[in-house]
Structure formats: structure tokens, C-alpha cells
C-alpha positions in Angstrom: -60.2 -21.0 22.5 -60.1 -16.9 21.6 -57.3 -16.8 23.5 -55.5 -19.7 22.3 -56.4 -18.5 18.5 -54.7 -15.0 19.4 -51.3 -16.9 20.2 -51.8 -19.2 17.6 -51.8 -16.5 15.4 -49.3 -14.3 16.6 -46.9 -17.2 16.2 -47.9 -18.0 12.9 -47.5 -14.3 11.7 -44.0 -14.5 13.5 -42.9 -17.3 11.7 -44.3 -16.3 8.6 -42.3 -13.2 9.1 -39.1 -14.5 10.0 -37.8 -15.2 6.5 -38.4 -11.5 5.4 -36.8 -10.5 8.2 -33.7 -12.8 8.4 -33.5 -11.9 4.5 -33.4 -8.0 5.5 -30.7 -8.4 7.6 -28.7 -11.1 5.8 -25.4 -9.3 4.8 -25.0 -6.7 7.3 -23.0 -7.9 10.8 -22.5 -6.0 13.9 -18.9 -4.0 14.4 -17.7 -3.5 17.9 -14.2 -1.5 17.3 -12.3 1.5 18.6 -11.3 2.2 15.0 -13.0 4.8 13.1 -12.2 5.0 9.5 -13.5 7.6 6.5 -11.5 7.3 2.5 -12.4 9.2 -0.6 -10.2 9.1 -3.9 -9.8 11.5 -6.3 -9.2 11.7 -10.1 -5.5 13.3 -10.5 -5.3 12.9 -14.1 -3.3 15.7 -15.7 -5.8 17.8 -17.4 -4.2 18.9 -20.9 -1.9 15.2 -22.4 -1.4 16.2 -25.8 2.3 15.3 -26.5 2.9 14.8 -22.7 6.5 13.1 -21.6 5.6 10.6 -18.7 8.1 10.0 -16.5 10.2 6.4 -15.4 10.4 5.0 -19.2 9.9 8.6 -20.9 8.0 8.6 -24.0 5.4 11.2 -25.4 1.8 10.2 -25.1 -1.2 11.9 -26.4 -4.8 10.7 -24.6 -5.5 9.0 -21.6 -6.5 5.0 -21.5 -7.5 5.2 -17.9 -7.4 8.1 -14.9 -4.5 8.2 -12.5 -6.3 8.4 -9.1 -5.1 8.7 -5.3 -7.1 7.6 -2.8 -6.6 8.9 1.2 -7.6 6.7 4.4 -8.0 8.2 7.6 -8.1 6.5 10.9 -8.6 7.1 14.5 -8.2 4.7 17.3 -10.1 7.4 19.3 -6.5 9.1 20.7 -4.6 9.0 17.8 -5.0 9.5 14.4 -3.2 8.7 10.9 -3.6 8.4 7.4 -2.8 6.1 5.0 -2.1 8.1 1.2 -2.0 6.2 -2.2 -1.1 7.7 -5.7 -0.9 6.1 -8.6 2.5 8.0 -9.7 6.0 6.6 -10.1 7.3 7.9 -6.9 6.2 9.3 -3.5 8.7 12.4 -4.1 10.2 14.5 -0.9 9.0 17.7 -2.1 5.0 16.5 -3.0 5.2 14.2 0.7 5.9 17.2 2.4 3.7 19.3 1.3 1.1 16.4 1.0 1.5 16.0 5.1 1.1 19.5 5.6 -1.9 20.5 3.5 -3.7 16.8 5.3 -2.5 17.9 8.4 -4.2 21.4 8.0 -7.6 20.1 7.2 -7.5 17.0 9.1 -5.8 17.1 12.2 -4.0 14.3 11.5 0.0 15.3 12.8 2.0 15.2 9.5 4.4 12.7 10.8 1.4 9.9 10.8 0.3 10.0 7.3 2.0 7.3 5.4 2.4 8.8 1.3 3.2 5.9 -0.8 3.5 5.3 -5.0 2.6 2.6 -7.0 5.6 3.3 -8.7 3.4 3.5 -12.4 5.7 4.4 -15.4 3.0 6.1 -17.5 2.0 9.0 -15.0 3.4 12.9 -14.7 6.6 14.0 -13.0 6.4 16.6 -10.3 6.9 20.1 -9.1 5.4 22.1 -6.9 5.3 25.0 -9.3 3.6 23.4 -12.2 -0.1 23.2 -12.7 0.0 19.8 -12.0 1.8 19.5 -9.0 -0.4 22.3 -7.3 -3.6 20.8 -8.4 -2.4 17.5 -6.7 -1.9 18.9 -3.6 -5.2 21.0 -3.6 -7.0 17.5 -4.4 -5.5 15.6 -1.9 -6.8 18.2 0.8 -10.0 17.6 -0.6 -10.1 14.2 -1.0 -8.5 14.2 3.0 -11.1 16.0 4.2 -13.6 14.5 2.3 -12.8 10.9 4.2 -12.4 12.9 7.3 -15.6 14.0 7.2 -17.1 10.8 6.7 -15.4 8.6 9.2 -17.5 5.4 11.2 -16.7 2.9 13.2 -15.3 0.0 11.6 -13.4 -3.2 11.6 -10.3 -4.8 10.2 -10.4 -8.0 7.9 -7.4 -9.8 6.3 -6.6 -12.4 4.2 -4.3 -13.2 1.4 -4.0 -14.9 -2.6 -1.4 -14.8 -5.2 -1.4 -13.3 -8.8 1.0 -14.7 -11.6 2.1 -12.3 -13.5 5.2 -11.1 -11.8 8.8 -12.4 -12.2 12.1 -11.9 -11.0 13.9 -9.9 -14.2 17.7 -10.7 -12.7 20.2 -13.3 -14.0 23.6 -14.5 -12.6 25.5 -15.9 -15.9 29.0 -16.5 -15.9 29.7 -14.0 -12.2 27.6 -11.1 -13.5 24.0 -10.2 -13.2 22.2 -9.4 -16.2 18.6 -8.2 -17.0 16.7 -11.3 -17.8 13.2 -13.0 -16.8 13.9 -15.3 -14.9 11.6 -17.7 -13.6 13.7 -19.2 -10.7 15.0 -16.0 -9.2 13.3 -14.7 -5.8 9.8 -13.4 -6.1 6.9 -12.6 -3.8 3.6 -13.8 -6.3 1.5 -13.0 -2.4 -1.5 -10.5 -2.6 -2.0 -9.0 1.0 -5.6 -7.7 1.5 -7.3 -5.1 4.0 -10.7 -4.8 4.5 -12.4 -1.7 6.6 -16.2 -2.6 7.4 -19.2 -0.2 8.6 -21.1 -3.5 8.8 -23.9 -2.1 7.1 -23.4 -4.8 4.1 -21.1 -6.9 2.4 -19.6 -4.0 0.5 -16.6 -3.0 2.4 -15.9 0.6 3.0 -12.3 0.7 1.7 -9.9 -1.9 0.1 -6.6 -2.0 0.8 -4.5 -4.1 -1.6 -0.8 -5.1 -1.4 1.5 -6.8 -4.7 4.8 -7.0 -5.7 5.7 -6.2 -9.3 6.7 -3.0 -11.0 4.1 -1.0 -13.1 5.9 -1.0 -16.4 3.3 -3.0 -18.6 2.6 0.1 -20.8 6.8 0.9 -21.6 9.3 0.5 -24.0 9.4 -2.5 -26.0 11.9 -4.6 -28.3 11.5 -3.3 -32.0 9.9 -6.5 -32.6 6.4 -5.6 -29.8 3.7 -4.8 -32.1 1.7 -2.4 -31.8 3.7 -0.8 -29.7 7.4 -1.0 -30.1 8.2 2.8 -28.9 5.7 2.1 -25.7 2.4 2.9 -24.9 1.3 6.0 -26.5 -1.3 6.8 -23.9 -1.9 8.1 -19.9 -2.1 4.8 -17.9 -2.3 4.0 -13.9 -0.8 0.4 -14.9 -2.0 -2.8 -13.5 -2.8 -1.3 -10.1 -5.4 1.4 -12.2 -6.8 -1.7 -13.8 -6.5 -3.9 -10.6 -8.3 -1.0 -8.8 -11.3 -0.4 -11.0 -11.9 -4.0 -11.3 -12.3 -4.6 -7.7 -14.5 -1.1 -7.6 -16.6 -2.3 -10.4 -17.8 -5.9 -8.4 -19.2 -3.4 -5.3 -20.6 -1.2 -8.3 -18.6 1.7 -7.3 -19.6 1.4 -3.6 -16.4 0.6 -2.4 -12.8 2.7 -2.4 -9.8 0.6 -3.2 -6.4 1.6 -2.8 -3.2 0.1 -3.4 0.4 -0.6 -2.0 3.8 -1.6 -3.6 5.9 -3.9 -2.1 9.6 -4.8 -2.6 9.1 -4.9 -6.3 12.9 -3.2 -7.0 13.7 -6.3 -9.1 10.3 -8.2 -9.8 8.7 -7.1 -13.3 5.3 -8.0 -15.7 6.6 -11.5 -16.8 6.4 -10.2 -20.8 8.6 -12.0 -22.6 10.6 -10.3 -25.7 14.1 -8.8 -26.5 14.4 -8.9 -23.1 10.3 -8.2 -22.8 7.8 -6.8 -24.5 6.0 -3.6 -24.1 1.9 -4.9 -23.4 -1.3 -4.9 -25.3 -4.7 -4.7 -23.9 -5.0 -8.5 -23.5 -1.8 -8.0 -21.0 -3.3 -5.3 -19.3 -6.4 -6.5 -18.6 -5.2 -10.4 -17.9 -2.7 -8.5 -14.7 -5.6 -5.9 -13.8 -8.0 -9.0 -13.2 -5.8 -11.1 -11.9 -4.7 -8.8 -9.4 -8.4 -7.6 -9.0 -10.0 -11.3 -8.9 -7.4 -12.7 -6.2 -8.6 -9.1 -4.0 -12.1 -9.8 -4.7 -11.9 -13.3 -3.9 -10.0 -12.4 -0.3 -12.3 -9.9 0.4 -15.6 -12.3 0.1 -13.9 -14.9 2.3 -13.1 -12.5 4.6 -16.9 -11.9 5.6 -17.7 -15.5 6.1 -18.9 -16.2 9.6 -15.8 -17.8 10.6 -13.5 -15.2 9.7 -15.9 -12.4 11.4 -15.1 -14.2 14.3 -11.7 -13.7 14.2 -11.6 -10.0 13.8 -10.2 -7.7 16.7 -12.6 -5.3 18.4 -9.8 -3.0 19.7 -7.4 -1.5 17.2 -4.5 0.6 18.9 -2.9 3.1 16.2 0.8 3.5 17.1 3.4 5.3 14.5 6.9 5.7 14.6 9.3 7.2 12.1 13.1 8.1 11.8 15.3 10.0 9.3 18.7 7.4 8.8 21.3 8.4 7.1 22.4 6.0 4.4 26.4 5.6 3.0 25.9 6.3 -0.6 28.5 6.1 -3.2 28.9 9.8 -3.6 28.3 11.0 -0.1 25.7 9.9 2.8 21.7 9.7 1.6 19.1 10.7 4.2 15.9 8.4 4.4 12.9 8.3 6.2 12.0 4.8 7.6 8.4 4.4 9.1 6.3 1.7 11.0 2.1 2.2 11.5 0.4 -0.6 13.4 -3.3 -0.6 13.3 -4.2 -3.5 15.2 -2.6 -6.3 14.7 -1.6 -5.0 11.2 2.3 -3.6 11.0 2.8 -1.4 7.9 7.0 -1.1 7.5 7.9 1.4 4.6 11.1 2.5 2.8 11.7 5.2 0.3 12.4 3.7 -2.4 12.8 0.7 -4.8 13.8 -2.1 -2.5 14.5 -5.4 -3.6 12.2 -8.4 -2.8 14.2 -10.1 -0.3 14.1 -6.8 2.1 10.2 -8.0 2.2 11.1 -11.8 2.8 14.2 -10.3 5.6 12.0 -8.3 7.2 8.9 -10.6 7.7 11.4 -13.1 8.8 12.5 -10.9 11.9 9.0 -10.0 12.9 8.1 -13.5 13.0 4.5 -13.8 14.3 4.9 -10.5 16.6 2.2 -9.3 13.9 0.8 -9.2 10.7 3.8 -7.4 8.7 2.9 -5.3 5.1 6.3 -4.0 3.4 5.6 -1.2 1.7 8.5 0.8 -0.8 7.8 3.8 -2.9 6.7 5.4 0.5 7.6 8.6 2.2 10.3 9.6 -0.2 12.1 8.7 -3.7 15.6 7.5 -3.4 16.3 4.9 -6.2 17.1 1.4 -6.1 17.6 0.0 -2.3 20.1 -3.2 -3.7 20.9 -6.0 -1.6 24.3 -6.1 -0.2 24.7 -9.3 -1.8 23.3 -7.9 -5.3 26.6 -5.5 -5.4 29.0 -8.5 -5.5 27.4 -9.3 -8.7 26.2 -5.9 -10.4 23.3 -5.5 -12.4 21.1 -3.1 -13.5 19.7 -2.2 -9.9 22.8 -2.0 -7.8 24.8 -0.3 -10.3 22.2 2.4 -11.1 21.4 3.1 -7.0 22.4 5.8 -5.0 23.5 3.7 -2.5 26.7 1.4 -1.0 26.2 -2.0 -0.4 26.7 -1.4 3.2 23.2 0.4 3.6 21.1 -2.6 3.4 22.1 -3.6 7.5 21.3 -0.2 8.9 17.9 -0.3 6.8 17.1 -3.5 8.6 18.2 -2.7 11.8 16.4 0.6 12.1 12.7 -0.9 10.6 13.0 -3.7 13.2 13.2 -1.0 15.7 10.9 1.0 14.7 8.8 -2.0 14.5 9.5 -2.7 18.3 8.2 0.6 19.1 5.1 0.4 17.8 4.5 -3.9 18.5 5.6 -2.6 22.2 6.5 -6.6 23.3 10.0 -6.0 23.6 12.1 -4.3 26.0 16.1 -4.4 26.3 15.9 -4.2 30.2 13.7 -5.0 33.0 16.0 -3.8 35.5 14.4 -1.6 38.3 17.1 0.2 39.4 17.2 3.9 39.5 19.9 4.8 37.3 18.1 2.4 34.7 15.1 3.5 35.3 15.6 7.0 34.6 18.1 6.2 31.8 14.9 4.1 30.4 12.8 7.1 30.3 14.8 9.9 28.7 15.0 7.0 26.2 11.5 6.9 25.6 11.3 11.0 25.6 13.2 11.2 22.1 12.2 7.9 20.6 8.4 8.0 21.6 6.3 6.6 18.6 4.5 9.6 17.3 1.1 9.5 18.2 1.6 7.4 21.1 -0.4 7.8 24.8 2.2 5.8 26.6 
């Protein structure tokens, strides 16, 4: 009888303790992955913004509405190291990219060629010069953020999801055979939001969030004459809607996550702010956009850690990076442009160094088909201006007229990005021939075209 009572007591204790232990563990999940990641963000707002001229739509500002920030995500699959840098700036200037890569490589050991540097294309921030105080401070801060990220790396798995925003609209309309600036709800647009979340599994709060959307961050820019209260543009520095969205996401997780923004092919996509032809935003507008994007991201983040979604996550995330500098036909002379492919497990990032029109994203995704999950990024690893489609030149308009490139640039860009995708995805081959001459030829080609950081 005493043994029975003892065993019963043990069972009752276990039953009584079970709900408590379940609650203690609820929200945590096991991460089995070769991928390690670390992240850090840093305030890059200039120290003195009194009577400061911002770039993009140039205007004088005094004061700061919200800070400009940079994010650094450092990754390794156990063999290959890579990094993604995001900036609340108008461009990823060539000079800045070179210096940032050098500094980050020095402090983290990530090869410079494996560092993706992308800008949100914010029109309410500073320009860059390596000799200016802000330029030097920016490089120093990127180095410190990268060092912090690399010092706090841990195993992660990656969740993915999509949602939609409603504030972007095409700004080109063809009337009587010519393209004019006009809000065009019937024009091509990409309202999708793509979201990657990097989890260490300790809680439902992601370690890092990478959001991707398509729209010019020019809410706070010039307005028309009737655009009150800011007919001359918003008078303060701001990170525009990408900054607002990042802050919203971080607020939802009590400041315990870091969110990074990647801009898509937004060359002809802008905020839907009707006016003459459109107005400068006010506080209601920026909250609308920031919370629209931020809300879409948070919805996606929450959905992607349900048990059904967790079961779909990979356990092996090989990193492959390949890049090339192509010579593009320009209106005045040839123009060099860096293109990059970065694959993190099933996720494929393709970059262009300027402002690609939205059709570039659609065409590249179609070419990739079901081979990987594509994320097409503009404004990265350089800043050559508008990248218009060949068809756009037939009708003229702002983007092709101001582009430095000739119409023939498009097929070169698309072809080279497809080749880079082939190299990092590694699932296509031009020949299966085993003839000694063919084998030797392939080996020689692989030596010259080996993906950066590849162990194969």
C-alpha cells in the first residue's frame, strides 16, 4: 500500500507540474542548423543637422524627426562567411561600399567580396564623402556594428513569408505615345512584402528580421504649391517609411529584435500621394505607410513560427556568393556595374547598383522559376542611377531620359544576373561531356568563375 501511495504521489506531482513546465517552454523551439548569425544596428544620423542640405530632392532641414540607422547581419555556414549591410540612405555609393567592405572585412574576417551593401533609397538623408565628418563617422560606425554582430553569433534557422502593402503606385503613364509623370494605378507594381526571420529558438522573438518591399522612400520630399503644411518639402531629417516600418516592427517585439530593410526594383514606383502631380507627406501619411509595411511584416513574422511553418524550415543553409563587374553601354560611354548573387540556403538575393524599374524584378523571378526563393534588390553595391527597361526608351519619360544607360543595357544585366544565379544555385550545367578536353575546359572555366567563398 505504501508503494502504491508513493507512486500515486509521484504521478500526481508530475501531472500538477506539467502545465507549469509547458508554459515555461511555450514559445521556444529547437534549432538544428549549420547557419550561425549575429546582428547589430547603429544610429548613423549626422550630429549637426542645423540648416543641413539633404540629398535626393535637395532641400534644407533643421532637426531630426526620426534617426537614420544602419544594420549589419553577419552569417556563416561553418565554412563561408557573408554579411548584409542596410542603410537608411539614398544610395550605396561606390566609394562608401569600398570603404565599408574594407573595414568590415578587417574586423570580422568576412571577405569584402561577400559583403552586400544596400540602401533604402531614402530621400531625406545626407550625401556621402569619405573626407567629410559624417562619411568618416559612418565607416567607423559600420565597423563597430559589424564587430558587435560577429561577436554575438549563434545557431539560427530561417523562416520566410509574404504579405502586401497598399501605399505604392506606378508613376509612369503613356499618353499619346509619350510617358509622363502621373500616378497610374493601372501601371505595373509589386505590392508584395518578403520577410526573412532569423531565429535562435529561445523565444518567439526573432533575433533579426530582413524585410523587402518595393517603393521610393520619398514621402517627405517636395510637394506641390497646394501641399500644406509642407509645400517645400518636410523640414526635418527622416528615414522615411522604411525607418518608420523598422521601428514599428522592433516596437512590437519590445526592442528585442533588429529589423533591416532591403529595397526592391522601385525605379518607377512611388508613394500614392495625389496632388499636382503629388504632395509632400504629413505625419498621418508616414504613419499610414510605416504601419502598413510594419504590420505586414509583423503578421508574416507571427505566422512563420506556427508549428506547421516551423516544420518546413531547412536544417542546412549553404552560403554561396558570386559577383561580377559588367561593362554596360551608356549614353556617353561604357559604364561598369557590379552585380551580385547571394544564396543563403533556399533564399537567393540578386542585386543591381541603381534604380531598376519594377519589371526587372518580375523578369528575374520568372527566369529563376522554382529553383530558389528570389529576393531582387536594387540600390546595392553601387549607385549608377536609373536602370530603365529597353521598352521604356520607346516612350521616354523621366526614368529613361535621366538614365546614364543606353537601352541595350537591359539584356546584359538580365543575362549576367541569370549566370550568377546559376553559379550560386549550382543546379544547371552547360555540358555533361566526360571527354578529357571538355573536362579540362570546364575546370579552367570554374577557376575563373568560382563563386566567391565557395568550397567547391
